C-alpha positions as a Markdown table, in Angstrom:
| # | Residue | x | y | z |
|---|---|---|---|---|
| 1 | Met | -0.2 | 0.0 | 0.1 |
| 2 | Gln | 1.4 | 3.5 | -0.5 |
| 3 | Leu | -0.5 | 7.2 | 0.4 |
| 4 | Gly | -2.3 | 8.6 | -2.7 |
| 5 | Tyr | -3.5 | 11.8 | -1.4 |
| 6 | Thr | -4.4 | 13.6 | 1.5 |
| 7 | Ile | -7.4 | 15.8 | 1.3 |
| 8 | Leu | -8.0 | 18.9 | 3.3 |
| 9 | Tyr | -12.2 | 20.3 | 3.4 |
| 10 | Val | -12.4 | 23.7 | 2.5 |
| 11 | Pro | -15.1 | 26.5 | 2.2 |
| 12 | Asp | -13.9 | 27.3 | -1.3 |
| 13 | Val | -11.6 | 24.4 | -3.5 |
| 14 | Pro | -11.0 | 27.1 | -6.3 |
| 15 | Ala | -9.7 | 29.8 | -4.4 |
| 16 | Thr | -7.7 | 27.4 | -2.3 |
| 17 | Leu | -6.1 | 25.7 | -5.3 |
| 18 | Lys | -5.2 | 29.6 | -6.3 |
| 19 | Phe | -3.9 | 30.5 | -2.5 |
| 20 | Tyr | -1.6 | 27.3 | -2.7 |
| 21 | Glu | -0.1 | 28.1 | -6.2 |
| 22 | Ala | 0.6 | 31.5 | -5.3 |
| 23 | Ala | 1.9 | 31.0 | -2.0 |
| 24 | Phe | 4.0 | 28.0 | -2.1 |
| 25 | Gly | 4.1 | 27.6 | -6.1 |
| 26 | Leu | 2.5 | 24.3 | -6.2 |
| 27 | Lys | 0.2 | 23.7 | -9.5 |
| 28 | Thr | -3.1 | 22.8 | -9.7 |
| 29 | Arg | -3.0 | 19.0 | -11.2 |
| 30 | Phe | -7.0 | 18.7 | -11.5 |
| 31 | Leu | -10.2 | 20.5 | -10.4 |
| 32 | Ala | -13.7 | 18.7 | -10.8 |
| 33 | Glu | -16.2 | 20.8 | -13.1 |
| 34 | Gly | -18.3 | 22.4 | -10.4 |
| 35 | Gly | -15.2 | 23.1 | -8.5 |
| 36 | Asp | -15.7 | 20.5 | -5.2 |
| 37 | Tyr | -13.0 | 18.8 | -5.6 |
| 38 | Gly | -9.5 | 19.5 | -6.7 |
| 39 | Glu | -6.0 | 18.4 | -6.3 |
| 40 | Leu | -2.5 | 20.2 | -6.4 |
| 41 | Glu | 0.5 | 18.5 | -8.3 |
| 42 | Thr | 3.4 | 17.4 | -5.2 |
| 43 | Gly | 4.9 | 14.7 | -6.3 |
| 44 | Ser | 3.7 | 11.3 | -6.0 |
| 45 | Thr | 1.3 | 12.0 | -3.2 |
| 46 | Ala | -1.5 | 14.5 | -4.1 |
| 47 | Leu | -2.8 | 17.3 | -2.0 |
| 48 | Ala | -6.5 | 17.3 | -2.4 |
| 49 | Phe | -9.4 | 19.9 | -1.1 |
| 50 | Ser | -12.9 | 19.2 | -1.0 |
| 51 | Ala | -15.4 | 21.3 | -0.4 |
| 52 | His | -17.4 | 21.4 | 2.7 |
| 53 | Arg | -20.9 | 21.5 | 0.9 |
| 54 | Leu | -19.6 | 18.3 | -0.9 |
| 55 | Met | -18.4 | 16.3 | 2.2 |
| 56 | Gln | -22.0 | 17.4 | 3.9 |
| 57 | Gln | -23.9 | 16.2 | 1.3 |
| 58 | Leu | -22.0 | 12.5 | 1.7 |
| 59 | Gly | -22.9 | 12.7 | 5.3 |
| 60 | Lys | -19.6 | 13.6 | 6.8 |
| 61 | Asn | -19.8 | 16.7 | 9.1 |
| 62 | Pro | -16.3 | 18.8 | 8.3 |
| 63 | Gln | -15.4 | 21.4 | 10.8 |
| 64 | Ala | -13.0 | 24.7 | 10.1 |
| 65 | Ala | -9.5 | 24.5 | 10.7 |
| 66 | Asn | -7.8 | 26.3 | 13.2 |
| 67 | Ala | -3.9 | 27.1 | 13.1 |
| 68 | His | -3.8 | 27.9 | 17.0 |
| 69 | Ala | -5.2 | 24.6 | 17.4 |
| 70 | Pro | -4.4 | 22.3 | 14.7 |
| 71 | Cys | -4.7 | 18.3 | 14.8 |
| 72 | Phe | -2.1 | 18.1 | 11.9 |
| 73 | Glu | -0.2 | 20.0 | 9.7 |
| 74 | Ile | 1.1 | 20.1 | 6.1 |
| 75 | Ala | 5.0 | 19.8 | 5.9 |
| 76 | Leu | 7.0 | 22.1 | 2.5 |
| 77 | Cys | 10.4 | 21.1 | 2.0 |
| 78 | Thr | 12.1 | 23.8 | 0.5 |
| 79 | Pro | 16.1 | 24.2 | 0.3 |
| 80 | Asp | 15.0 | 28.4 | 1.1 |
| 81 | Val | 13.0 | 28.5 | 3.6 |
| 82 | Pro | 13.1 | 32.3 | 4.6 |
| 83 | Ala | 12.3 | 33.0 | 0.8 |
| 84 | Ala | 9.7 | 30.4 | 0.9 |
| 85 | Leu | 7.9 | 32.2 | 3.9 |
| 86 | Ala | 7.9 | 35.5 | 2.5 |
| 87 | Gln | 6.6 | 34.5 | -0.7 |
| 88 | Ala | 3.5 | 32.8 | 1.2 |
| 89 | Ile | 2.7 | 35.6 | 3.6 |
| 90 | Ala | 2.9 | 37.9 | 0.2 |
| 91 | Ala | -0.2 | 35.4 | -1.0 |
| 92 | Gly | -2.0 | 36.2 | 2.4 |
| 93 | Ala | -0.6 | 32.9 | 4.5 |
| 94 | Thr | -0.3 | 34.3 | 8.4 |
| 95 | Leu | 2.8 | 34.3 | 9.8 |
| 96 | Met | 2.6 | 31.4 | 12.6 |
| 97 | Arg | 6.5 | 31.3 | 13.9 |
| 98 | Pro | 9.3 | 33.1 | 12.1 |
| 99 | Val | 12.1 | 31.1 | 10.6 |
| 100 | Glu | 14.2 | 29.1 | 13.1 |
| 101 | Val | 16.9 | 26.9 | 13.0 |
| 102 | Met | 16.3 | 23.8 | 15.0 |
| 103 | Pro | 18.9 | 21.9 | 17.1 |
| 104 | Trp | 19.3 | 18.8 | 14.2 |
| 105 | Gly | 19.9 | 21.4 | 11.6 |
| 106 | Gln | 16.5 | 21.5 | 9.9 |
| 107 | Thr | 15.4 | 24.9 | 9.2 |
| 108 | Ile | 11.3 | 25.5 | 9.6 |
| 109 | Ala | 8.7 | 28.3 | 9.9 |
| 110 | Tyr | 5.0 | 27.9 | 10.0 |
| 111 | Val | 2.2 | 29.8 | 8.3 |
| 112 | Ala | -1.7 | 29.1 | 8.5 |
| 113 | Asp | -3.3 | 29.1 | 5.1 |
| 114 | Ile | -6.2 | 30.7 | 3.7 |
| 115 | Asn | -8.7 | 28.0 | 5.7 |
| 116 | Gly | -6.5 | 28.2 | 9.3 |
| 117 | Phe | -4.6 | 25.0 | 8.2 |
| 118 | Leu | -1.1 | 25.0 | 9.6 |
| 119 | Val | 1.8 | 24.9 | 7.1 |
| 120 | Glu | 5.5 | 23.7 | 7.8 |
| 121 | Leu | 8.3 | 25.4 | 5.4 |
| 122 | Cys | 11.2 | 23.3 | 6.2 |
| 123 | Thr | 14.5 | 22.1 | 4.7 |
| 124 | Pro | 14.6 | 18.5 | 3.6 |
| 125 | Met | 15.8 | 15.8 | 6.5 |
| 126 | Gly | 18.7 | 14.7 | 5.9 |
């Protein structure tokens, strides 16, 4: 088995895809007709988004994300965390934690996306 994709529930899928393109340089791989589902090109595992209304129609009870009380985070690796952080903030991300070098040598920073999901920007490990 392998991880195929992660789906985040958001109010507005097209706006979220547009934000991720501007903030993180990710490209839209797929957007369903009607705009209730979309995927970003992120390598072998896609980052996907599904509209709250679609999830409600499917019998789920999606909750809004809260970057101050996250239940998970998205980690995006980059060799230049300060530049990635500046780009994300310019695109509308909210700074949650500034650039910091961790004791194990990895550089990190955190932002919240336009939906309140916590996003870590980090250098690759190893």
